N, CA and C atoms as an extended XYZ file, in Angstrom:
375
Properties=species:S:1:pos:R:3:atomname:S:1:resname:S:1:resid:I:1 pbc="F F F"
N        -3.804      -51.936      -53.637 N   UNK     1
C        -3.110      -50.888      -54.350 CA  UNK     1
C        -4.157      -50.000      -55.025 C   UNK     1
N        -4.018      -48.699      -54.857 N   UNK     2
C        -4.959      -47.780      -55.487 CA  UNK     2
C        -4.414      -47.304      -56.819 C   UNK     2
N        -5.330      -47.109      -57.731 N   UNK     3
C        -4.956      -46.676      -59.072 CA  UNK     3
C        -5.074      -45.159      -59.164 C   UNK     3
N        -4.096      -44.515      -59.775 N   UNK     4
C        -4.128      -43.066      -59.967 CA  UNK     4
C        -5.094      -42.746      -61.094 C   UNK     4
N        -6.178      -42.023      -60.779 N   UNK     5
C        -7.189      -41.698      -61.776 CA  UNK     5
C        -7.227      -40.210      -62.074 C   UNK     5
N        -6.127      -39.523      -61.886 N   UNK     6
C        -6.115      -38.093      -62.185 CA  UNK     6
C        -6.119      -37.902      -63.689 C   UNK     6
N        -6.731      -36.808      -64.103 N   UNK     7
C        -6.832      -36.497      -65.527 CA  UNK     7
C        -6.225      -35.129      -65.758 C   UNK     7
N        -5.367      -35.034      -66.724 N   UNK     8
C        -4.748      -33.764      -67.086 CA  UNK     8
C        -5.701      -33.014      -68.010 C   UNK     8
N        -6.110      -31.806      -67.603 N   UNK     9
C        -7.056      -31.040      -68.421 CA  UNK     9
C        -6.476      -30.706      -69.784 C   UNK     9
N        -5.169      -30.558      -69.882 N   UNK    10
C        -4.562      -30.306      -71.194 CA  UNK    10
C        -4.839      -31.469      -72.142 C   UNK    10
N        -4.816      -32.724      -71.611 N   UNK    11
C        -5.106      -33.893      -72.436 CA  UNK    11
C        -6.553      -33.859      -72.916 C   UNK    11
N        -7.453      -33.475      -72.034 N   UNK    12
C        -8.864      -33.405      -72.405 CA  UNK    12
C        -9.062      -32.350      -73.474 C   UNK    12
N        -8.531      -31.178      -73.259 N   UNK    13
C        -8.697      -30.085      -74.210 CA  UNK    13
C        -8.053      -30.448      -75.538 C   UNK    13
N        -6.886      -31.059      -75.485 N   UNK    14
C        -6.208      -31.485      -76.716 CA  UNK    14
C        -7.052      -32.505      -77.452 C   UNK    14
N        -7.623      -33.440      -76.733 N   UNK    15
C        -8.462      -34.458      -77.344 CA  UNK    15
C        -9.692      -33.839      -77.993 C   UNK    15
N       -10.323      -32.923      -77.299 N   UNK    16
C       -11.496      -32.248      -77.844 CA  UNK    16
C       -11.108      -31.457      -79.087 C   UNK    16
N        -9.984      -30.756      -79.015 N   UNK    17
C        -9.535      -29.964      -80.168 CA  UNK    17
C        -9.226      -30.856      -81.358 C   UNK    17
N        -8.685      -32.040      -81.094 N   UNK    18
C        -8.332      -32.937      -82.191 CA  UNK    18
C        -9.538      -33.649      -82.790 C   UNK    18
N       -10.505      -34.038      -81.955 N   UNK    19
C       -11.631      -34.819      -82.453 CA  UNK    19
C       -12.866      -33.972      -82.714 C   UNK    19
N       -12.980      -32.829      -82.032 N   UNK    20
C       -14.181      -32.019      -82.158 CA  UNK    20
C       -15.355      -32.640      -81.427 C   UNK    20
N       -15.105      -33.709      -80.683 N   UNK    21
C       -16.166      -34.431      -80.002 CA  UNK    21
C       -16.226      -34.020      -78.540 C   UNK    21
N       -17.421      -33.713      -78.080 N   UNK    22
C       -17.603      -33.267      -76.705 CA  UNK    22
C       -18.715      -34.075      -76.072 C   UNK    22
N       -18.472      -34.543      -74.863 N   UNK    23
C       -19.499      -35.262      -74.119 CA  UNK    23
C       -19.594      -34.648      -72.740 C   UNK    23
N       -20.760      -34.687      -72.144 N   UNK    24
C       -20.938      -34.122      -70.809 CA  UNK    24
C       -21.180      -32.636      -70.877 C   UNK    24
N       -20.740      -31.919      -69.867 N   UNK    25
C       -20.998      -30.493      -69.765 CA  UNK    25
C       -19.891      -29.621      -70.321 C   UNK    25
N       -18.864      -30.221      -70.901 N   UNK    26
C       -17.770      -29.437      -71.456 CA  UNK    26
C       -18.199      -28.935      -72.823 C   UNK    26
N       -17.955      -27.660      -73.079 N   UNK    27
C       -18.315      -27.089      -74.374 CA  UNK    27
C       -17.113      -26.370      -74.954 C   UNK    27
N       -16.463      -27.001      -75.922 N   UNK    28
C       -15.290      -26.421      -76.553 CA  UNK    28
C       -15.409      -26.640      -78.051 C   UNK    28
N       -15.275      -25.596      -78.817 N   UNK    29
C       -15.225      -25.756      -80.265 CA  UNK    29
C       -13.811      -26.165      -80.633 C   UNK    29
N       -13.696      -26.993      -81.655 N   UNK    30
C       -12.380      -27.399      -82.120 CA  UNK    30
C       -11.637      -26.179      -82.630 C   UNK    30
N       -10.421      -26.004      -82.142 N   UNK    31
C        -9.608      -24.874      -82.579 CA  UNK    31
C        -9.370      -24.974      -84.081 C   UNK    31
N        -9.295      -26.204      -84.598 N   UNK    32
C        -9.100      -26.393      -86.026 CA  UNK    32
C       -10.274      -25.848      -86.834 C   UNK    32
N       -11.468      -25.883      -86.237 N   UNK    33
C       -12.659      -25.421      -86.946 CA  UNK    33
C       -12.923      -23.932      -86.759 C   UNK    33
N       -12.117      -23.274      -85.974 N   UNK    34
C       -12.313      -21.850      -85.730 CA  UNK    34
C       -11.721      -21.029      -86.866 C   UNK    34
N       -12.359      -19.914      -87.139 N   UNK    35
C       -11.813      -19.007      -88.143 CA  UNK    35
C       -10.606      -18.291      -87.544 C   UNK    35
N        -9.744      -17.740      -88.372 N   UNK    36
C        -8.616      -16.977      -87.836 CA  UNK    36
C        -9.085      -15.838      -86.918 C   UNK    36
N       -10.204      -15.214      -87.248 N   UNK    37
C       -10.737      -14.139      -86.411 CA  UNK    37
C       -11.155      -14.666      -85.045 C   UNK    37
N       -11.784      -15.832      -85.004 N   UNK    38
C       -12.197      -16.425      -83.732 CA  UNK    38
C       -10.977      -16.788      -82.887 C   UNK    38
N        -9.951      -17.349      -83.525 N   UNK    39
C        -8.719      -17.691      -82.798 CA  UNK    39
C        -8.062      -16.434      -82.236 C   UNK    39
N        -8.066      -15.364      -83.030 N   UNK    40
C        -7.487      -14.089      -82.590 CA  UNK    40
C        -8.262      -13.531      -81.401 C   UNK    40
N        -9.592      -13.575      -81.483 N   UNK    41
C       -10.434      -13.089      -80.388 CA  UNK    41
C       -10.182      -13.882      -79.120 C   UNK    41
N       -10.082      -15.190      -79.259 N   UNK    42
C        -9.807      -16.059      -78.115 CA  UNK    42
C        -8.454      -15.721      -77.502 C   UNK    42
N        -7.446      -15.552      -78.330 N   UNK    43
C        -6.099      -15.224      -77.841 CA  UNK    43
C        -6.073      -13.862      -77.155 C   UNK    43
N        -6.758      -12.880      -77.733 N   UNK    44
C        -6.789      -11.537      -77.140 CA  UNK    44
C        -7.510      -11.544      -75.800 C   UNK    44
N        -8.639      -12.252      -75.724 N   UNK    45
C        -9.382      -12.323      -74.459 CA  UNK    45
C        -8.554      -13.031      -73.393 C   UNK    45
N        -7.885      -14.105      -73.779 N   UNK    46
C        -7.033      -14.826      -72.823 CA  UNK    46
C        -5.912      -13.927      -72.328 C   UNK    46
N        -5.332      -13.155      -73.237 N   UNK    47
C        -4.253      -12.239      -72.848 CA  UNK    47
C        -4.770      -11.165      -71.888 C   UNK    47
N        -5.952      -10.619      -72.166 N   UNK    48
C        -6.525       -9.601      -71.277 CA  UNK    48
C        -6.798      -10.177      -69.892 C   UNK    48
N        -7.351      -11.376      -69.854 N   UNK    49
C        -7.620      -12.024      -68.564 CA  UNK    49
C        -6.314      -12.305      -67.848 C   UNK    49
N        -5.323      -12.803      -68.574 N   UNK    50
C        -4.003      -13.080      -67.988 CA  UNK    50
C        -3.415      -11.818      -67.364 C   UNK    50
N        -3.420      -10.728      -68.119 N   UNK    51
C        -2.860       -9.460      -67.623 CA  UNK    51
C        -3.636       -8.961      -66.405 C   UNK    51
N        -4.952       -9.087      -66.439 N   UNK    52
C        -5.781       -8.655      -65.313 CA  UNK    52
C        -5.473       -9.488      -64.067 C   UNK    52
N        -5.392      -10.800      -64.232 N   UNK    53
C        -5.084      -11.664      -63.084 CA  UNK    53
C        -3.682      -11.399      -62.544 C   UNK    53
N        -2.732      -11.170      -63.434 N   UNK    54
C        -1.367      -10.864      -62.996 CA  UNK    54
C        -1.344       -9.550      -62.212 C   UNK    54
N        -2.051       -8.555      -62.715 N   UNK    55
C        -2.116       -7.253      -62.044 CA  UNK    55
C        -2.763       -7.382      -60.661 C   UNK    55
N        -3.885       -8.095      -60.594 N   UNK    56
C        -4.567       -8.275      -59.309 CA  UNK    56
C        -3.737       -9.107      -58.339 C   UNK    56
N        -2.992      -10.060      -58.876 N   UNK    57
C        -2.149      -10.913      -58.026 CA  UNK    57
C        -0.989      -10.146      -57.404 C   UNK    57
N        -0.625       -9.020      -58.006 N   UNK    58
C         0.409       -8.169      -57.411 CA  UNK    58
C        -0.143       -7.402      -56.208 C   UNK    58
N        -1.438       -7.104      -56.244 N   UNK    59
C        -2.077       -6.339      -55.172 CA  UNK    59
C        -2.631       -7.238      -54.071 C   UNK    59
N        -3.201       -8.359      -54.481 N   UNK    60
C        -3.853       -9.267      -53.533 CA  UNK    60
C        -3.092      -10.590      -53.476 C   UNK    60
N        -2.964      -11.169      -52.285 N   UNK    61
C        -2.285      -12.468      -52.183 CA  UNK    61
C        -3.129      -13.567      -52.825 C   UNK    61
N        -2.475      -14.624      -53.282 N   UNK    62
C        -3.187      -15.749      -53.905 CA  UNK    62
C        -2.680      -17.086      -53.377 C   UNK    62
N        -2.372      -17.114      -52.094 N   UNK    63
C        -1.832      -18.329      -51.494 CA  UNK    63
C        -2.937      -19.330      -51.175 C   UNK    63
N        -4.026      -18.852      -50.579 N   UNK    64
C        -5.107      -19.750      -50.164 CA  UNK    64
C        -6.254      -19.707      -51.179 C   UNK    64
N        -7.155      -20.652      -51.064 N   UNK    65
C        -8.327      -20.684      -51.934 CA  UNK    65
C        -9.169      -19.425      -51.721 C   UNK    65
N        -9.311      -19.006      -50.479 N   UNK    66
C       -10.085      -17.794      -50.183 CA  UNK    66
C        -9.462      -16.566      -50.853 C   UNK    66
N        -8.149      -16.476      -50.825 N   UNK    67
C        -7.462      -15.349      -51.464 CA  UNK    67
C        -7.621      -15.402      -52.985 C   UNK    67
N        -7.533      -16.593      -53.553 N   UNK    68
C        -7.732      -16.751      -54.991 CA  UNK    68
C        -9.162      -16.384      -55.374 C   UNK    68
N       -10.113      -16.737      -54.512 N   UNK    69
C       -11.514      -16.395      -54.764 CA  UNK    69
C       -11.716      -14.889      -54.775 C   UNK    69
N       -11.024      -14.197      -53.894 N   UNK    70
C       -11.100      -12.739      -53.854 CA  UNK    70
C       -10.582      -12.148      -55.153 C   UNK    70
N        -9.466      -12.649      -55.635 N   UNK    71
C        -8.894      -12.157      -56.887 CA  UNK    71
C        -9.832      -12.471      -58.052 C   UNK    71
N       -10.417      -13.662      -58.065 N   UNK    72
C       -11.358      -14.025      -59.135 CA  UNK    72
C       -12.570      -13.096      -59.116 C   UNK    72
N       -13.086      -12.789      -57.924 N   UNK    73
C       -14.234      -11.885      -57.809 CA  UNK    73
C       -13.871      -10.487      -58.303 C   UNK    73
N       -12.685      -10.026      -57.963 N   UNK    74
C       -12.220       -8.711      -58.439 CA  UNK    74
C       -12.074       -8.726      -59.962 C   UNK    74
N       -11.578       -9.830      -60.501 N   UNK    75
C       -11.380       -9.937      -61.948 CA  UNK    75
C       -12.708       -9.890      -62.692 C   UNK    75
N       -13.699      -10.637      -62.223 N   UNK    76
C       -14.990      -10.638      -62.907 CA  UNK    76
C       -15.659       -9.273      -62.780 C   UNK    76
N       -15.437       -8.612      -61.651 N   UNK    77
C       -15.963       -7.254      -61.460 CA  UNK    77
C       -15.337       -6.302      -62.481 C   UNK    77
N       -14.029       -6.411      -62.672 N   UNK    78
C       -13.325       -5.578      -63.656 CA  UNK    78
C       -13.836       -5.863      -65.067 C   UNK    78
N       -14.017       -7.132      -65.382 N   UNK    79
C       -14.502       -7.516      -66.714 CA  UNK    79
C       -15.899       -6.949      -66.951 C   UNK    79
N       -16.761       -7.074      -65.955 N   UNK    80
C       -18.135       -6.584      -66.104 CA  UNK    80
C       -18.203       -5.063      -66.200 C   UNK    80
N       -17.260       -4.368      -65.597 N   UNK    81
C       -17.273       -2.903      -65.602 CA  UNK    81
C       -16.615       -2.291      -66.841 C   UNK    81
N       -16.032       -3.123      -67.691 N   UNK    82
C       -15.401       -2.631      -68.919 CA  UNK    82
C       -16.111       -3.282      -70.109 C   UNK    82
N       -17.083       -2.579      -70.698 N   UNK    83
C       -17.890       -3.178      -71.766 CA  UNK    83
C       -17.078       -3.745      -72.930 C   UNK    83
N       -15.982       -3.095      -73.297 N   UNK    84
C       -15.175       -3.610      -74.409 CA  UNK    84
C       -14.512       -4.938      -74.045 C   UNK    84
N       -14.001       -5.032      -72.823 N   UNK    85
C       -13.373       -6.280      -72.368 CA  UNK    85
C       -14.439       -7.363      -72.205 C   UNK    85
N       -15.560       -6.997      -71.603 N   UNK    86
C       -16.655       -7.955      -71.408 CA  UNK    86
C       -17.119       -8.512      -72.751 C   UNK    86
N       -17.289       -7.635      -73.734 N   UNK    87
C       -17.713       -8.075      -75.058 CA  UNK    87
C       -16.714       -9.017      -75.696 C   UNK    87
N       -15.440       -8.702      -75.555 N   UNK    88
C       -14.385       -9.537      -76.126 CA  UNK    88
C       -14.358      -10.910      -75.449 C   UNK    88
N       -14.519      -10.922      -74.128 N   UNK    89
C       -14.508      -12.185      -73.386 CA  UNK    89
C       -15.713      -13.039      -73.790 C   UNK    89
N       -16.880      -12.429      -73.877 N   UNK    90
C       -18.084      -13.179      -74.261 CA  UNK    90
C       -17.937      -13.728      -75.679 C   UNK    90
N       -17.426      -12.926      -76.587 N   UNK    91
C       -17.209      -13.364      -77.962 CA  UNK    91
C       -16.234      -14.544      -77.996 C   UNK    91
N       -15.184      -14.462      -77.198 N   UNK    92
C       -14.197      -15.544      -77.133 CA  UNK    92
C       -14.804      -16.812      -76.535 C   UNK    92
N       -15.631      -16.642      -75.502 N   UNK    93
C       -16.274      -17.799      -74.880 CA  UNK    93
C       -17.207      -18.488      -75.867 C   UNK    93
N       -17.908      -17.705      -76.664 N   UNK    94
C       -18.804      -18.284      -77.665 CA  UNK    94
C       -18.017      -18.982      -78.761 C   UNK    94
N       -16.874      -18.443      -79.111 N   UNK    95
C       -16.062      -19.022      -80.187 CA  UNK    95
C       -15.340      -20.286      -79.747 C   UNK    95
N       -14.735      -20.253      -78.572 N   UNK    96
C       -13.881      -21.364      -78.171 CA  UNK    96
C       -14.286      -22.093      -76.915 C   UNK    96
N       -15.202      -21.526      -76.157 N   UNK    97
C       -15.621      -22.160      -74.918 CA  UNK    97
C       -14.726      -21.789      -73.757 C   UNK    97
N       -15.223      -22.039      -72.585 N   UNK    98
C       -14.510      -21.702      -71.353 CA  UNK    98
C       -13.216      -22.499      -71.235 C   UNK    98
N       -13.265      -23.772      -71.604 N   UNK    99
C       -12.074      -24.616      -71.459 CA  UNK    99
C       -10.924      -24.117      -72.332 C   UNK    99
N       -11.239      -23.682      -73.540 N   UNK   100
C       -10.186      -23.168      -74.426 CA  UNK   100
C        -9.590      -21.887      -73.862 C   UNK   100
N       -10.444      -21.021      -73.348 N   UNK   101
C        -9.961      -19.774      -72.758 CA  UNK   101
C        -9.118      -20.073      -71.517 C   UNK   101
N        -9.563      -21.033      -70.727 N   UNK   102
C        -8.830      -21.434      -69.524 CA  UNK   102
C        -7.461      -21.994      -69.894 C   UNK   102
N        -7.409      -22.762      -70.973 N   UNK   103
C        -6.157      -23.370      -71.413 CA  UNK   103
C        -5.122      -22.311      -71.791 C   UNK   103
N        -5.590      -21.197      -72.335 N   UNK   104
C        -4.688      -20.145      -72.798 CA  UNK   104
C        -4.291      -19.169      -71.691 C   UNK   104
N        -4.905      -19.311      -70.538 N   UNK   105
C        -4.620      -18.404      -69.423 CA  UNK   105
C        -3.822      -19.165      -68.377 C   UNK   105
N        -2.619      -18.690      -68.088 N   UNK   106
C        -1.719      -19.384      -67.183 CA  UNK   106
C        -1.707      -18.688      -65.825 C   UNK   106
N        -2.711      -18.984      -65.019 N   UNK   107
C        -2.787      -18.410      -63.686 CA  UNK   107
C        -3.671      -19.324      -62.845 C   UNK   107
N        -3.250      -19.656      -61.613 N   UNK   108
C        -4.046      -20.577      -60.791 CA  UNK   108
C        -5.428      -20.039      -60.444 C   UNK   108
N        -5.624      -18.748      -60.507 N   UNK   109
C        -6.921      -18.148      -60.173 CA  UNK   109
C        -7.955      -18.461      -61.256 C   UNK   109
N        -7.511      -18.780      -62.463 N   UNK   110
C        -8.440      -19.016      -63.568 CA  UNK   110
C        -9.370      -20.194      -63.280 C   UNK   110
N        -8.919      -21.149      -62.484 N   UNK   111
C        -9.783      -22.281      -62.133 CA  UNK   111
C       -10.994      -21.827      -61.323 C   UNK   111
N       -10.810      -20.822      -60.492 N   UNK   112
C       -11.906      -20.276      -59.701 CA  UNK   112
C       -12.726      -19.303      -60.545 C   UNK   112
N       -12.078      -18.625      -61.457 N   UNK   113
C       -12.741      -17.662      -62.335 CA  UNK   113
C       -13.636      -18.350      -63.369 C   UNK   113
N       -13.326      -19.575      -63.731 N   UNK   114
C       -14.038      -20.285      -64.793 CA  UNK   114
C       -15.552      -20.320      -64.602 C   UNK   114
N       -16.090      -20.734      -63.438 N   UNK   115
C       -17.553      -20.743      -63.298 CA  UNK   115
C       -18.156      -19.335      -63.400 C   UNK   115
N       -17.400      -18.333      -63.010 N   UNK   116
C       -17.870      -16.956      -63.128 CA  UNK   116
C       -17.971      -16.559      -64.601 C   UNK   116
N       -16.993      -16.996      -65.402 N   UNK   117
C       -17.030      -16.732      -66.834 CA  UNK   117
C       -18.197      -17.455      -67.486 C   UNK   117
N       -18.463      -18.682      -67.032 N   UNK   118
C       -19.609      -19.430      -67.552 CA  UNK   118
C       -20.903      -18.687      -67.259 C   UNK   118
N       -21.013      -18.125      -66.060 N   UNK   119
C       -22.206      -17.344      -65.704 CA  UNK   119
C       -22.326      -16.099      -66.573 C   UNK   119
N       -21.198      -15.460      -66.840 N   UNK   120
C       -21.176      -14.282      -67.703 CA  UNK   120
C       -21.697      -14.641      -69.093 C   UNK   120
N       -21.287      -15.782      -69.592 N   UNK   121
C       -21.734      -16.248      -70.903 CA  UNK   121
C       -23.237      -16.551      -70.888 C   UNK   121
N       -23.717      -17.222      -69.844 N   UNK   122
C       -25.150      -17.545      -69.721 CA  UNK   122
C       -25.994      -16.283      -69.662 C   UNK   122
N       -25.510      -15.268      -68.939 N   UNK   123
C       -26.248      -14.016      -68.815 CA  UNK   123
C       -26.336      -13.269      -70.147 C   UNK   123
N       -25.378      -13.512      -71.036 N   UNK   124
C       -25.362      -12.801      -72.317 CA  UNK   124
C       -26.341      -13.411      -73.319 C   UNK   124
N       -26.803      -14.609      -73.052 N   UNK   125
C       -27.729      -15.284      -73.987 CA  UNK   125
C       -29.155      -14.877      -73.768 C   UNK   125
C-alpha cells in the first residue's frame, strides 16, 4: 500500500505565517509581523498580477503547460515593461515573499510565473 505524501501549499504557507519559521529555500515573512503598509502592498501587487493573468487568459489559452508558460512569459514581460507595477511587485516580494504573493493570486498560471518573479526579485538586489 502506498502512502499519500502530497502537501497542500496553503498548509505550508499557513504554518509559516503562524510560526514565522522557515526552513529550506522558502522565504516568507510572517503576515503577522508585516506592517499594515506591507500587507497593503502585498495585496495590491497580488491584485495587479491576478488582473493581468485574467486579462491574458482571455486572449491566450491556458489548457496545457506550454500555453500556461506562454501566458506567464507575457505576464512577466508586462510587469517588466511597467516600472510602477514592477516596483510594486518587487516591494511586495521583499515584504511577503513569493509564496505569500502566490497564495493571494488565484490563477493556475501563477505556479509557472513564480520562478520568474523570484528572478525579478534577484535582479533587483
